[in-house]
C-alpha positions as CSV (number, residue, x, y, z in Angstrom):
1,M,-24.5,13.4,1.5
2,L,-22.6,15.2,4.4
3,A,-21.2,17.6,1.7
4,D,-24.3,19.0,0.7
5,R,-25.3,20.1,4.2
6,K,-25.1,23.6,5.0
7,Q,-22.6,24.4,7.8
8,P,-23.3,27.0,10.4
9,A,-21.3,30.0,9.9
10,R,-18.4,30.1,12.4
11,R,-17.7,33.0,14.6
12,A,-13.9,34.0,14.6
13,A,-12.6,33.1,18.1
14,R,-11.8,36.4,20.0
15,P,-8.5,36.3,21.7
16,L,-8.4,35.5,25.3
17,G,-8.2,38.6,27.5
18,S,-10.2,40.8,25.0
19,V,-13.7,41.9,24.8
20,D,-15.3,42.9,21.5
21,G,-15.0,46.7,21.0
22,M,-12.6,47.3,23.8
23,S,-10.0,49.9,23.2
24,A,-7.2,47.9,24.6
25,P,-7.2,44.2,25.5
26,L,-7.2,43.0,29.2
27,E,-4.0,41.4,30.4
28,I,-4.7,37.9,31.1
29,A,-2.1,35.6,32.9
30,A,-2.0,32.1,34.2
31,C,-2.9,31.9,38.0
32,R,-0.3,31.3,40.3
33,R,-2.6,30.5,43.3
34,L,-1.8,34.0,44.6
35,C,-4.9,35.6,43.5
36,S,-5.9,38.8,45.1
37,W,-8.4,41.0,43.1
38,A,-9.2,44.2,43.7
39,E,-10.5,47.5,42.0
40,T,-7.7,49.4,40.5
41,G,-9.5,53.1,40.5
42,R,-9.1,53.1,36.8
43,L,-11.6,52.7,34.1
44,R,-11.4,50.6,30.7
45,D,-13.9,51.8,28.2
46,G,-16.2,53.2,31.0
47,E,-16.1,49.9,33.0
48,R,-14.3,49.7,36.3
49,L,-11.0,47.7,35.8
50,F,-10.0,45.0,38.4
51,A,-6.5,43.6,38.6
52,C,-4.9,40.6,40.5
53,S,-2.2,41.5,42.5
54,G,-0.9,37.7,42.4
55,C,-0.6,37.2,38.3
56,G,-1.2,40.7,37.0
57,S,-4.5,39.6,35.0
58,E,-7.2,42.2,34.4
59,W,-10.9,42.1,34.6
60,V,-13.9,44.0,33.8
61,A,-17.8,43.1,34.2
62,S,-18.6,42.5,30.6
63,E,-15.8,39.5,30.5
64,P,-17.6,36.1,30.5
65,W,-15.8,34.9,33.5
66,T,-15.5,35.8,37.1
67,P,-12.3,36.4,39.1
68,I,-12.0,34.2,42.2
69,D,-9.3,35.0,45.2
70,H,-6.8,32.3,46.1
71,T,-9.3,31.4,48.8
72,G,-11.8,30.2,46.3
73,V,-14.0,33.2,47.2
74,I,-15.2,35.7,44.4
75,P,-14.2,39.1,46.0
76,P,-17.0,41.3,47.5
77,A,-16.1,44.1,45.0
78,V,-16.3,41.7,42.2
79,Q,-19.5,40.4,43.3
80,A,-20.8,44.1,43.7
81,E,-19.7,44.9,40.1
82,R,-21.7,42.0,38.9
83,R,-24.8,42.9,41.0
84,R,-24.6,46.5,39.0
85,G,-26.2,44.4,36.1
86,R,-23.2,44.5,33.9
87,G,-21.6,41.7,32.0
């Protein structure tokens, strides 16, 4: 009987634009085909904060996704941050 089977515990889905343990959620907006990612010079919980000048989204290396510019290329600064071993 299916009802007798133990179901695996479900993790609560985390809200889009947040990293577990971050002091403030990241801004995540829909891409408008204008994406241009750059380092902001600020830190978010000790991580370098990147932002898109096209849609206003934010990114840190511990996020499970990687920003891509409107050209379809991962910006060199983002690649360098990934190589640092974060995220």
